[in-house]
N, C-alpha and C positions, 0 to 999 in steps of 0.2 A: 669075788663075791660082790663087791661094790658095783662093778660093771654090770653084773647080772641083775641086781636090784634096779639099777638105773634103766636098763633095757626093758625090764618088766614094768616099771612105772610108766615109761614112754608108751609101751604097748597098751596099758590100761587107759592112759589119757587119750591115746588115739582112738581106742574103742569107744570111750565115753563121748569123744568129740564126734565120732561117726554116728553114734546113736542120737546125739543132740541134733546133728545135721539132718539125719533121716526124719526124726520126729518133727524138727522145725520145718523141714521141707514138706512133710505131710500137712502140717498146719498152714504153712504158706500156700500150699496148693489148694487146701480147703478154703482158705480166706480168699485166694484169687478166684476160685470157682464161685464162691458166694458173692463176691463183689461183682463178678460178671453177671450172675443171676440177678443181683440187686439192681444193677444198671439197666438190664433188660426189663425188669419188672417195673422200675420207676418210669421208664419210657411208656410202658403199657398203662401205668397209672395215669400219666399225663393225658393219655388218650381215653381215660375213663374206663379202664379195665380193672382187674382184680387188685386189691390192696396187697402190700408186701407181707409175706408170712415170716415174721421175725422169730417165731417159735422154733424154726429149723436151724437157727444160728447156734453154734457151739457155745456153751456157757462161759468158756474161757474168754469169749469176746464180749462179755457183759457190758463193759464200759462203751465199747463200740456200738452195742445194741442201743444203749440210752441215747447216744449222739444221733444215731440214725433214726430212731423213733421221733425225736424232737425235730430232726430235719424233715422227716416225712410229713409231720403235722404242719410245719412251716410251709413246705412246698404245697401241700393240699390247700391250705388257707389262701396263700398268695395266688396260686394258679386259678382258683375258683372265685376270687374276689376282685371287683373293680376298685382300683386304687383311689380314683377320684371321689366316687360316691359311696363306697362301702357296700354297694349292692352286689349280688351275685353277677358274674359275667357270663359270656356265652358258654364257657367250659362248665361253670357251676350249674347253669340251666340244664345242659345236657346230662350232667351227672344226676341231678335230681329227677329228671324225666326218666332216665334209664332205671333208676331205683324203683320207679312206680310201674314199670312195664309189666303186663300190657295195660294200657290206659283205655278204658272202654267208654268213658264219658268225660266231659269237661270242655273248656274253651280256652284258647290262647289269643291274646290281644297284643298286637305289635303297634307301638306308639312311635310316631316320627314327628320331630319338630321341623316344620317346613322352613326352608331357606335359612337354616341356622348359621350357615357360613357367613351370612351378612352381619350377624352379631359380632363374630370374631373380626370381620373386616372393619366394622364401624367403631367398636369399643375395645378391641384387643382380646387376646386369648385369656388373660387373667379374668377379665369380666365374663367372658364366655364360660369359663370353668365354674365361676361362682353361680352363674345362671343354671348350669347343668346340675350342680349340687342342690340348689334350691328346688329345681324341677324334680330331681330324684326323690327328695324328701317329700314333696307333695304327692308323687306317684305312690310312694310307700305308705302314705297316710290316707289313701283313698278309702272311703267307706265301702263295705261289701265283704265278700268272702274270697278275695284273692289269696291263694295258698302261698305263692311266693312271687317276688318281683326281681327282675334282672335288667341290667344295662347291657344291651347286645353289642353296641358299638358307639361311635361318637354321639349321635343325637337320637338313637333308637332305644326304646325301653320296652320291656315285655311283662305282661301280667298273665299268670296261669290261674284259672278258676276250676275247681274240681267239678263244678256244675255249670251248665250253660247260663248265660245272663241275657237279659232282654235288650231290645233295641233302645228302650227308654233309658236303661242304665248306662249303656254306651254313650248316649247323647249327654247324660248327666255328668259322667266322668270327663268327657270331652270339654264340657263347659267349665268344669272346675279347674281343669289343667290349663285352660286358656285365660283364667283370671290374671290380672296384672301382677307382676313381681316388682319388688323394689331391690335393686342390686346397686350397691355403692351409692345409695341415695338417688338412684336414677330409676324412675318407673319404666317398665318395659313389659310388653305383652308378646305372646307367641301364638302361632296358629299351628294346630296339630292335625294329623290325619291318622286313621286307624285301619289296620288290616286285621281281619278276624278269621279264625279257623276253628271249626268244631272238631274236637279231637277224635270223636267216636269212629270216624271213617279213615283215620290216618294214624292209628296208634302203633303201628308196627315199626316206624323208622323216624327217629328224631330229626335227622338231616332232611328227610322229605317234608316233615312238618315245617321246618324253618324255610325251606325253599318255597313252599306253598303259601306261607305267611307273607313272604316277600312279594309273591304274585298278587296277593290280596291288597298289600300296601300300595303297589303300583297302580292298581285299579282305583284305589281311593282318591288318587289325584284327579280322576275324571268325574268323581261323584260330587254332587252339589254339597252334601254335608260332610264330605271327606271321610266317609266310613264305607268300607267294602268288605264283603265276605268272599272267601275262596270258593270258587265253583269248579267243578270237574272239567269244564271246557277251558279253563285257564291253562291247563297242561298242554292242550292242543295248540293254544296260541303261543306258548313258550317254545314248543317243538317247532312250530312254523318259523318263529324268529331265529332259532338256532340253525334251522335249515337254510334260511336266507343268508345269515351271516357266514356260515361255512361254505356255501356255494358261490358267494359273490366274487371272491378273487379268481376262482377258476373260470367262471362265466365271463368275467372281464377279459381274461387272457384269450378266451376262445371267441371273443366278439359276439357273445350271445345277447349283450345289451346293444341297443341301437339308438340313434338320434332321430327325432322328428323336428320339424320347423313350423312354427305358426306365424304366418305373415301378419304384419301390422299395416293398417291403412293410414297413410299420412293425408290428413284432410286438405291441407293447402296444395300439396303436390298432386293429389287425386290418384295416388298409386302406392304400391308397396315399395318402400325403400329400406325397411327394417324387418327382421324376423327374430323370433325368440327360439333358441335351441332348447329342446326338452328331451330328457333322457327317458327311455322306455326299456322294459325288461320282460321278456316272455320266458318264464322258467319252465323247464321240461316237466317238472313234477307238480309245480304249483300253479302253472298258467301265468296270466298277466299279474305282475307284482307292481303295485303303484309306487311311484317315487315318494309319495307321502308316507309309505311304509318302510321302504328300505333305506332312504336317505337318513332319517333319524337314527336308525340302527347303525348305519355306517359311521355317523358322527360319534355315537356312544362308544363304538369299538375301535375308533381311530383309523378307519379305512376310508374316510371321506376324501383325504388327499389323493388316494389312489384313483377314486372315481373322478375327481376334478381334473387330474392329469390326463386321464383317458378322454374325458369330454373335450378338454382343450385341444388335444391332438386331433380328435375326430372333426371338430368344428373348423379348425384352422386349415386342415388338409382339404375339407369340403369347400371352404372359401376359395382356396387356390384353384380348385376345379371349376367352380362357378365363374370365377373371374376369366378363366380361359374361354368360357362359353359366352362371355359378354353379360353375365348376370352380376350386377353391382348392387349388392345390398349389405347393410350393416347387420351383423349377427350378435345378438345379446346372449350371454351365458350367465348362469347363476353361480354365485360363490357363497360358501358357508362361512361361519365365524372362524372355524379352524383355518380355512384358506387365507383369510385376511390377516391372521396372526402368523402366517408363514413368512419369515423374513426373506425368503428367496422367491416369493410370488412374482414380483414385477420382473426380475431377471429371467425367471423361467418362461413367463409369457413372452417377453421380448425375444428370447432365444427361439421359441417355437415359431413366432411370427417371421423372424428372419430366415429360418430354415425353409419355410414354405413361400417366402417372398411375398408375404401379405402385409400391407401397411397396418399400423396400429389403429388407424381411423376406421378400419373395417370391423373392428371388434368393440363390443360394448359390455359392460359389467352390470348385472343386477344383483342387489343385496336387499334382504328384507330389513324393515325398520327395526325389528327386535334384535337382529344381528348388529345393526348399526349402533344401537344404544347400549350394547353389552360392554364395550370398551371404547368410548367415544374418541378419546385422544389418539389411541393407536389406530383406530379405523380411519380417522381423518387423515393421518399421515400416509396411510396406504392408499387411500382414495386420491390424495394429491399426487402421489408418485405415479399412479395409473394415468391420471389426467396429464401429467407432465410428458408422457410418451405418446399422447394423442388420443387416448381412449375416453369415452364418455361413461358416466356412472349414473345409474338410476336406482331409486328406492322402490322395491317391489312390494306388492300387497299393502300399499299405504292405507292406513286407517284401521288395520287389524291389530296393531301393537299399542305402544304406550307413548309414542312421541307426538309432537304437535307441529303444525306448520310454523308457529311462532318460534319454536326451537330450531326448526330446520333451516331458518335463515342464516344460521351460523355454520351450516354444513356445506362443504364444497361439492354438492351433487348437481347434476344437470337436469334430471327429470324425476318426477314422481309418477308412479303407476297406481291409480286408484283401484282398489280391490273390487272384484265383481260383486261382493256382498252388498255394496252400496246400491246396486241395481235391483235388489229385491224390492218388489212393489213399486218400482220406478214408473211404470206405465200408468198405474192407477192412483198413486198417492202423491199429492202435491208436496207434502213434507219431504219425501224421499228425493224428489226432483230439486227442491230448494237446497237440501244439504249438498248434493252433488254440484249444483250450480255455484254455491258459495265456495266450496272447496276448490273448484277449478279456478274461480276468479282470484281467490287469495293466493293460490300456488303461482299463478301467472304474474300476479302483482309482485311476488317475491323473486321473480325471475326464472322460475322453473318451467320446463316444458311438461305437458300433462298427457298421459295416456290412460285411457279407461279400459279395463279388462272385462271380459265376459259379455260383450255386446252380441246379441243374438237376433235382433229384429231391426228392420229399416226405420221404424218409428223412433226407436231409442237412438239409433245413429243420427237421425235428423235432429232430434232434440239436443243431443250432445254437441252437434255441430253448431247449433244456435248458441250453446253455452260457451263456445270458444275452445273446445278441446283440440289438442294438436294431432293426436293419433288415437285410433281405437284398435282393439284386438279382441277377436271373438269369432264364433262360428258363422255369424252372418257374412263376414268378409271371407274368412277361410278357416277351415279346421286344420289342426296340425297334420302335416304330411311329410313323407320321407323326401330325401334330397331329389330323387328322380321325379317324383310327382310335382315337387315345387318347380323344378326346371321346366317341366311341361306346362304348368299353369302360369308361369311368370309373365308371358306376353299379355295375358288377360288381366292379371293383377296389376300390370303397369298401365292399364287404361280404365281404371275403375271410376274415374270422374263421371262417366256417363250414367252410373248407377246411383249417384247421390241425389 
């Protein structure tokens, strides 16, 4: 009897345990399923989709519901809020805009603090953060009808107006935002630029709005008052830039870019002893693409090194061919700021020259003065290393940047090239001639050789010769030509003294 009761009790306990396991399994499965749903939904929430539906959670999980609701509120607040300034961030801006869709009127203004990185460089990041907080407070307190304000990233802020605002108002807020600040007892001023977008034509897609605002902001850098509106043609410009960037590597591999060479006239020698190598690109779909267009894009996208390597190989191999033909000229190539910061630059140039059996003296480097002034100490060490292997270095486009001849006396360069802009009005204005004459005289007094670019007439050539210029470069002497054309014209270019 006792054994029967014992077995019956075990059976009941086993049954109860089975029921508990089954029920527990069901709840665990439901909890697991819910948590999976919650995880997925939270991810969507972070992407500004639908909020979590807590009403579908079983009541037995009420404590969990409370925790998750608080967690959701905390996540929503933190994700949508900029920690430094307390303003809405990019996510918060998108959420607010989506809640108002479709937006049929209004205006968005994107504000950028120009050259803000110099604040951090000069005063430190703590000072920079304090300035950003003060700037954000001023933006939030602007008079007018801005519906909300957001900090989009480091030094960009955004204002949304439910109605369009006038040009006068934009100028007014620009002036107010540029009033001096006092940070840590240090007075400091900022310069801002504004990109403006009228929402009416772009209400369907927030991401498109932001992209077009960025395009307007880029344009503002070129406008005198640093304020620019998005225009429908801006999309075409961006498409063109994307096409250039995407097709550049392939076109380089296929040698669809090519080099031309513009001879320089050496006044004393009376002939061509130097040429400048210039890159050209005829794009299948876009036609001729100017280096002034694709070189800056290559620098921004990190492809400039690829172009420089290609140019170096083309120029040095062409030098080897010319030397075999008895053509002895120095070839100048242009380097960018990124090239000068490449620690392998000198060794790469040396290796390329040795591979083609071309002496370093046959190559010359030209760098713009703005590039030279970006990081003076590093650039000086690179220039000295280039000179140590036998190459000369020239400053190109001199006079268009922010350096001075007084400062250049400390730099180890061999030559300055006076920009062709100095020749505007040269034939008719005594003042223009005086500026060029004094610049040449001072440069030579400091020990530099001088080349003037953009010479197109004999009278200008004769006047520059009287001023003591060493070399001239321009269409009067020779237009840029390909390697074959230059080889054909070389005998005539070597006897140019008769034309002076």
